[in-house]
KOLLUMKE-804056 format. One record per residue (C-alpha): residue in three letters; x, y, z. Coordinates in steps of 0.05 Angstrom, whole numbers, padded with zeros to 5 digits, always signed. Layout:
! KOLLUMKE-804056
ALAXYZ
...
***
This chain:
! KOLLUMKE-804056
MET-00036-01003-00405
SER-00078-01054-00367
VAL-00029-01052-00308
VAL-00036-00977-00303
ALA-00112-00983-00307
ASN-00114-01035-00252
LEU-00068-00994-00208
THR-00110-00932-00218
GLU-00174-00970-00203
GLY-00142-00998-00140
ILE-00120-00932-00112
SER-00176-00887-00137
LYS-00217-00894-00073
GLN-00165-00880-00019
ILE-00152-00809+00006
LEU-00102-00788+00059
LEU-00129-00731+00102
LEU-00078-00693+00144
ALA-00115-00649+00194
PRO-00124-00638+00269
ASN-00160-00695+00303
LEU-00230-00665+00311
LEU-00229-00630+00244
GLY-00202-00692+00209
GLU-00255-00738+00239
SER-00311-00690+00222
LEU-00288-00681+00149
SER-00278-00756+00142
ILE-00349-00771+00165
GLN-00380-00717+00121
LEU-00341-00737+00058
THR-00356-00811+00065
GLU-00430-00797+00077
ALA-00431-00755+00014
ASN-00393-00808-00026
PRO-00393-00877+00007
LYS-00343-00903-00046
LEU-00288-00858-00017
GLU-00240-00886+00035
ILE-00214-00830+00080
PHE-00153-00845+00123
LEU-00125-00799+00177
LYS-00060-00838+00185
LYS-00015-00865+00130
GLU-00002-00929+00171
GLU-00075-00949+00162
MET-00073-00945+00087
THR-00068-01008+00044
ARG-00053-00974-00023
HIS-00023-00912-00051
PRO-00072-00854-00044
CYS-00103-00819-00103
LEU-00105-00753-00065
VAL-00072-00721-00005
ILE-00112-00668+00033
TRP-00075-00624+00081
SER-00113-00575+00126
VAL-00070-00519+00154
GLU-00092-00479+00214
ASN-00033-00429+00216
ILE+00004-00401+00156
ASP+00049-00351+00191
MET+00109-00385+00159
PRO+00094-00392+00084
SER+00164-00418+00068
ALA+00156-00476+00115
ILE+00088-00494+00085
GLN+00117-00489+00015
LEU+00173-00536+00035
GLU+00125-00586+00066
ILE+00081-00585+00004
ARG+00142-00602-00038
ARG+00158-00660+00008
LEU+00087-00686+00006
ARG+00086-00684-00070
GLU+00152-00720-00075
TYR+00133-00773-00023
TRP+00063-00788-00049
LYS+00077-00777-00123
PRO+00037-00780-00168
ALA-00021-00765-00120
PRO-00039-00690-00122
VAL-00040-00648-00059
LEU-00102-00608-00038
LEU-00085-00553+00012
LEU-00140-00525+00056
ILE-00125-00457+00087
PRO-00164-00414+00136
GLY-00206-00355+00116
ASN-00171-00302+00158
THR-00099-00293+00135
LYS-00050-00237+00122
LEU-00022-00269+00059
THR-00042-00242-00009
SER-00066-00284-00068
SER+00002-00276-00102
GLU+00036-00307-00041
PHE-00013-00364-00040
LEU+00001-00380-00113
GLN+00075-00389-00095
PHE+00055-00454-00061
ASP+00050-00487-00129
CYS-00004-00535-00106
PRO-00053-00570-00154
GLY-00110-00558-00104
LEU-00116-00495-00062
LEU-00180-00478-00025
GLN-00191-00422+00025
ASP-00245-00436+00077
PRO-00285-00481+00030
SER-00355-00506+00039
LEU-00370-00581+00039
LYS-00399-00576-00031
THR-00338-00540-00058
LEU-00292-00591-00025
LYS-00329-00650-00055
GLU-00328-00619-00125
SER-00254-00603-00118
ILE-00238-00674-00097
GLU-00271-00702-00159
ILE-00234-00653-00204
LEU-00167-00669-00174
ARG-00179-00744-00177
GLY-00194-00734-00251
GLY-00127-00700-00263
GLY-00150-00628-00260
ARG-00132-00567-00218
VAL-00173-00524-00170
ILE-00154-00456-00141
ARG-00206-00418-00101
LEU-00183-00359-00059
LYS-00225-00306-00026
THR-00215-00232-00036
GLN-00160-00206+00009
LEU-00153-00133+00031
PRO-00080-00119+00043
GLU-00065-00085+00108
LYS-00038-00015+00105
THR+00020-00029+00151
ARG+00078-00013+00107
SER+00124+00038+00140
ASN+00182+00076+00110
THR+00247+00061+00146
SER+00282+00119+00112
PRO+00262+00192+00124
MET+00221+00224+00068
GLY+00259+00276+00028
LEU+00232+00342+00003
GLY+00222+00317-00068
GLN+00186+00254-00046
TRP+00142+00293+00001
LEU+00123+00343-00053
LEU+00108+00286-00101
LEU+00066+00245-00053
SER+00026+00303-00025
GLY+00015+00335-00093
VAL-00006+00271-00129
GLN-00053+00250-00072
GLU-00087+00318-00073
ILE-00093+00315-00150
ASN-00122+00244-00147
ASN-00174+00265-00096
GLU-00195+00323-00141
LEU-00197+00277-00202
GLN-00244+00230-00166
ASN-00291+00288-00153
VAL-00289+00309-00226
GLU-00300+00237-00249
PHE-00360+00231-00203
LEU-00390+00294-00234
LEU-00377+00268-00304
ASP-00410+00201-00292
GLN-00475+00237-00305
PRO-00456+00295-00351
PRO-00491+00361-00334
GLN-00545+00387-00380
ASN-00508+00453-00388
PRO-00454+00444-00443
LEU-00412+00499-00412
LYS-00407+00463-00345
GLU-00388+00398-00380
PHE-00335+00435-00421
ILE-00306+00465-00356
LEU-00304+00396-00322
TYR-00266+00365-00380
GLY-00218+00423-00380
ARG-00207+00415-00306
LYS-00194+00341-00316
ARG-00141+00356-00369
GLU-00108+00408-00324
LEU-00104+00359-00266
ASN-00074+00304-00310
ALA-00023+00352-00338
SER-00004+00376-00267
ARG+00005+00305-00244
ASP+00048+00287-00304
PHE+00091+00348-00290
LEU+00101+00326-00217
TYR+00123+00257-00240
TRP+00170+00287-00291
LEU+00200+00336-00241
TRP+00205+00297-00177
GLY+00210+00223-00199
PRO+00235+00169-00184
PHE+00193+00133-00236
GLN+00179+00068-00198
ILE+00142+00090-00136
SER+00078+00066-00104
LEU+00026+00119-00086
ASP-00033+00073-00072
PRO-00020+00026-00013
GLN-00076-00020-00035
GLU-00047-00033-00104
GLY+00026-00017-00099
ASN+00083-00061-00077
LYS+00157-00063-00089
ASP+00146-00083-00161
SER+00089-00036-00179
PHE+00068+00036-00179
SER+00003+00073-00187
LYS-00002+00130-00236
SER-00068+00148-00269
GLY-00092+00079-00247
ILE-00035+00044-00285
ILE-00001-00013-00251
ALA+00070-00029-00272
SER+00095-00099-00261
SER+00133-00156-00291
TYR+00069-00198-00292
PRO-00004-00186-00274
SER-00010-00173-00200
GLN-00065-00209-00162
GLU-00059-00171-00097
GLY-00126-00165-00062
LEU-00162-00207-00113
GLY-00205-00269-00104
ILE-00184-00324-00152
ASN-00230-00379-00177
ILE-00196-00427-00226
LYS-00223-00495-00244
LEU-00190-00541-00295
ASP-00221-00608-00310
LYS-00156-00628-00343
ARG-00087-00596-00344
ASP-00078-00596-00420
PRO-00078-00533-00465
ILE-00150-00546-00487
SER-00176-00543-00416
VAL-00133-00482-00402
TRP-00163-00444-00461
ALA-00234-00466-00441
ALA-00223-00438-00371
ILE-00195-00372-00398
LYS-00253-00365-00446
LYS-00304-00377-00391
ARG-00271-00327-00344
LEU-00270-00274-00399
GLU-00343-00287-00416
ASN-00363-00278-00343
THR-00324-00213-00339
ILE-00355-00185-00403
GLN-00425-00203-00380
GLN-00415-00159-00318
GLY-00412-00097-00362
LEU-00352-00053-00378
THR-00326+00006-00339
ASN-00267+00046-00366
SER-00215+00051-00310
THR-00156+00068-00356
GLY-00157+00143-00345
THR-00161+00154-00421
LEU-00216+00154-00473
LEU-00233+00089-00507
ALA-00270+00083-00573
ILE-00312+00025-00545
GLU-00344+00074-00497
GLY-00380+00103-00558
LEU-00422+00040-00565
ASN-00482+00027-00521
THR-00476-00025-00467
GLY-00510-00081-00506
ARG-00466-00071-00568
GLN-00403-00069-00525
LYS-00419-00138-00498
ASP-00439-00164-00567
LEU-00374-00140-00598
LEU-00328-00169-00545
LEU-00366-00235-00543
GLY-00364-00238-00619
LEU-00289-00228-00618
LEU-00282-00281-00565
ASN-00323-00331-00604
GLN-00284-00318-00667
LEU-00219-00325-00629
ASP-00243-00392-00604
GLU-00256-00416-00675
VAL-00188-00390-00698
ILE-00151-00427-00643
ASP-00188-00491-00661
LYS-00168-00482-00734
LEU-00095-00469-00716
ARG-00094-00528-00669
SER-00121-00574-00723
ASN-00059-00564-00766
GLU-00011-00622-00767
LYS+00049-00576-00750
PRO+00020-00513-00718
GLN+00088-00488-00695
ASP+00110-00480-00767
SER+00053-00441-00798
TYR+00007-00413-00745
LYS+00041-00345-00740
LYS+00030-00329-00813
ASN-00041-00357-00812
TRP-00057-00317-00749
LEU-00039-00251-00782
GLU-00078-00269-00845
MET-00140-00287-00805
GLN-00143-00221-00766
PRO-00183-00180-00817
GLU-00234-00236-00829
LEU-00239-00247-00754
ARG-00256-00174-00743
GLN-00306-00175-00799
GLN-00343-00234-00770
ALA-00344-00203-00701
LEU-00371-00138-00731
ARG-00425-00177-00767
GLU-00445-00212-00702
MET-00450-00145-00666
ALA-00490-00110-00721
GLY-00536-00170-00733
ASN-00544-00210-00796
TYR-00617-00193-00808
VAL-00622-00121-00783
ARG-00641-00069-00836
LEU-00640+00007-00828
PRO-00657+00064-00875
PHE-00598+00086-00918
LYS-00608+00138-00972
GLY-00683+00123-00976
GLU-00677+00047-00977
LEU-00673-00008-00925
ALA-00602-00035-00923
PRO-00573-00094-00884
VAL-00530-00064-00829
GLY-00478-00118-00827
GLU-00463-00122-00901
PHE-00461-00046-00911
LEU-00417-00036-00851
LEU-00366-00084-00878
LYS-00364-00044-00943
MET-00355+00022-00906
VAL-00300+00003-00856
ASP-00227-00015-00863
LEU-00207-00071-00816
PHE-00139-00086-00845
ASP-00099-00040-00798
ASN-00058-00071-00742
ASP-00043-00045-00673
ASP+00032-00038-00664
GLU+00025-00044-00589
LEU-00001-00116-00593
PRO+00055-00163-00572
LYS+00079-00220-00615
PRO+00025-00274-00624
GLU+00070-00329-00600
HIS+00068-00301-00529
MET-00005-00321-00522
LEU-00011-00377-00573
ASP+00051-00419-00561
PRO+00026-00447-00493
LEU-00041-00466-00524
LEU-00017-00494-00591
THR+00052-00522-00577
ASN+00046-00531-00501
LYS+00107-00488-00488
PRO+00117-00459-00417
LEU+00112-00385-00400
ILE+00163-00342-00365
VAL+00130-00313-00303
GLU+00173-00278-00250
GLY+00235-00310-00279
GLN+00205-00381-00275
LEU+00184-00427-00332
LEU+00113-00448-00315
PRO+00065-00493-00353
ALA+00001-00463-00380
ASP-00042-00497-00326
ASP-00004-00463-00270
PRO-00050-00408-00240
ARG+00003-00354-00249
ALA+00013-00373-00322
LEU-00062-00378-00334
ILE-00073-00308-00305
GLN-00019-00280-00350
LEU-00049-00314-00411
GLU-00117-00286-00392
MET-00087-00217-00390
PHE-00056-00227-00460
PHE-00123-00247-00490
SER-00162-00192-00455
ASN-00111-00142-00482
TRP-00122-00171-00552
LEU-00198-00165-00544
ILE-00196-00092-00522
ARG-00147-00070-00575
SER-00184-00107-00631
ALA-00249-00077-00606
GLU-00217-00007-00608
LEU-00198-00016-00681
ILE-00268-00038-00699
CYS-00303+00017-00658
ALA-00262+00072-00689
GLU-00284+00049-00758
VAL-00356+00041-00735
MET-00360+00113-00709
SER-00331+00137-00775
ALA-00386+00099-00812
CYS-00439+00129-00765
GLY-00417+00197-00789
GLU-00438+00178-00859
TRP-00499+00137-00838
PRO-00537+00176-00785
GLU-00590+00122-00774
LEU-00537+00077-00745
ARG-00526+00122-00685
ARG-00591+00104-00650
TYR-00577+00030-00662
LEU-00504+00024-00644
LEU-00480+00085-00605
ASN-00495+00115-00537
PRO-00555+00162-00536
HIS-00515+00225-00526
LEU-00475+00210-00590
VAL-00537+00216-00633
SER-00518+00290-00638
THR-00470+00304-00695
ARG-00432+00353-00653
GLU-00421+00303-00596
LEU-00400+00248-00644
GLU-00350+00292-00679
ARG-00323+00318-00613
LEU-00311+00247-00589
ARG-00277+00228-00655
ASN-00232+00289-00651
GLN-00213+00274-00579
LEU-00196+00202-00598
ASN-00154+00225-00657
SER-00116+00276-00614
GLN-00105+00223-00560
THR-00079+00174-00613
ARG-00029+00225-00640
TRP-00006+00242-00570
GLN+00004+00169-00552
SER+00041+00155-00618
LEU+00087+00216-00616
ILE+00100+00224-00541
GLN+00078+00165-00498
LYS+00100+00109-00544
PRO+00174+00130-00549
ILE+00176+00140-00473
GLN+00147+00070-00462
LEU+00196+00041-00512
TYR+00255+00075-00478
GLU+00231+00049-00410
SER+00221-00021-00440
LYS+00147-00022-00422
ARG+00085-00043-00459
LEU+00015-00021-00442
PHE-00036-00077-00435
TYR-00110-00073-00422
ARG-00138-00123-00373
LEU-00210-00143-00361
ARG-00223-00152-00288
GLU-00289-00155-00251
GLY-00325-00115-00306
ARG-00270-00062-00310
ILE-00219-00045-00364
GLU-00154-00033-00328
PRO-00086-00014-00355
ILE-00022-00050-00335
LEU+00049-00036-00357
ILE+00090-00098-00371
THR+00166-00093-00371
GLU+00197-00128-00431
PRO+00257-00114-00477
ARG+00237-00067-00535
ASP+00305-00045-00561
GLU+00290-00066-00632
GLU+00226-00025-00634
LEU+00263+00034-00604
ARG+00314+00033-00661
GLN+00258+00035-00712
LEU+00227+00100-00686
GLY+00220+00161-00730
TRP+00260+00225-00721
TRP+00210+00261-00677
GLN+00199+00201-00632
GLN+00274+00192-00624
GLN+00279+00264-00600
VAL+00227+00250-00547
ALA+00267+00190-00523
LEU+00329+00234-00521
LEU+00292+00286-00479
VAL+00273+00232-00429
GLU+00346+00210-00426
ALA+00366+00283-00415
ARG+00315+00289-00360
ASP+00344+00228-00324
ALA+00413+00260-00329
ILE+00394+00331-00308
THR+00341+00317-00254
PRO+00390+00291-00201
GLN+00432+00354-00210
ILE+00371+00399-00204
GLN+00349+00362-00141
ALA+00419+00368-00112
LEU+00418+00443-00128
VAL+00350+00451-00094
ARG+00375+00415-00032
ARG+00438+00458-00029
LEU+00397+00522-00038
GLY+00352+00498+00018
ASN+00411+00486+00064
VAL+00438+00555+00047
MET+00370+00587+00062
VAL+00367+00549+00129
ILE+00436+00576+00148
VAL+00419+00647+00127
LEU+00352+00647+00164
THR+00379+00615+00228
LYS+00451+00639+00233
VAL+00448+00708+00202
ILE+00378+00737+00201
GLY+00355+00699+00262
ARG+00416+00720+00303
ALA+00408+00792+00280
ILE+00335+00793+00300
GLY+00354+00763+00367
LEU+00407+00817+00380
ILE+00357+00872+00360
GLY+00304+00843+00406
ARG+00354+00837+00463
GLY+00375+00910+00454
ILE+00303+00933+00454
ALA+00289+00892+00517
GLN+00350+00921+00553
GLY+00330+00992+00533
MET+00259+00982+00558
GLY+00287+00953+00623
ARG+00331+01015+00635
SER+00274+01063+00621
LEU+00228+01026+00668
GLY+00283+01026+00722
ARG+00291+01102+00718
ASN+00217+01112+00725
***
């Protein structure tokens, strides 16, 4: 142990900086002035000891594969020293492509302060990823000609999406006239139904309609992104880990989720959410309460001697109590409101009025998000086994936990609105102002119930048949949906009779649609022949005869 300590102490001051001459000399002077204890070397021949950090500044990243190969060589040659890669601000690569570099330190056009902080974190055994927001260029071109079905699908859906944006803009501030609001909601339902019909008729299913979000592994439909893992296209990434252990990973995820919740929530799912019924302050309180309770639960599970043996059972048993504590934090422990002529504590009475023992069947297995944090198991991301501290794995874990937060909040909010129907004084305290009206509250509850039945009877069997699971992701203050592809054959076999018939209809659609499309193409070809060869030629002969007759009459005159 003393030998390792002495070796670390001996090499902890030397840093190898690989950069162009002028840039390297400038950075070396600035870093040594900020921290005189550091020893910056521009050439490996000048070094006397093994470096504690290797900094590589890249000016051109037109060949990512070559950079990735060079990073691998640097890591192998200077092992165990981490590599910090500095990349320019203007680049055509996306964040997902940057993360493929698999580099402990990755900074895009950093300031001197950011660079100094990152050096200290990496020297301490941590990880730093800071990437700026990238706007993908709309330069994708189709090499194959667009068919009739694809043209109808693209043009129709784009027109419907534009109209939906106009309707959503008008609904952001609901009109005072209830009739106008009713017409707008009806128009929204009609547009969604029309778009679903176009997808059903003209498929294919995996197609990108939004060039800013779509890629070869994703498609945009009602704002839903389908992918094998959370896409980071066009996103800025800021990940800082003091250590690379599961505790630091969870601390970073928790902090990122807290920052997102504090920005406020915007529903970008295209469907109604029960959490929208709460006012803005209560939305934040509920999600932060759930996050704090989740933090305590993870600490309790981690404290077990053998968490891998018992944490799954304990996790399921803790869910009702976890929701109750989060509900108590949201309602307030000392708040009292009139209830049947008496002042009653809101938190205690709410717990007696609600049922928080139901589970959401769409939540994935708990080991998917807990195994990396409790047993330090790797995650499967894009077919690769990655440790939890890898940025791609951390982003996927963050999506798992944000999905758990939103779905748990939905269960609680549905019960809270039911309790508000029996306790009217709660509405001013917990709900949005427009839900103080009994009619508006009951309308929202009926819409949520109808949507739940539709999702359970129609959408769920379709998603099971397509091996997809709907997740909710918190990103920059928005709740966004994302479809994750995963095997769900066992759940598909457990469906009820009606849901199985829906899955059979989807299978029949897949079998019949190509034949219908082929029939339409053949009919189109026949119509082209009839119009050009038969009717067109006949019209041409008639016109020629009329012209000849007119020419003879003019000649006689």
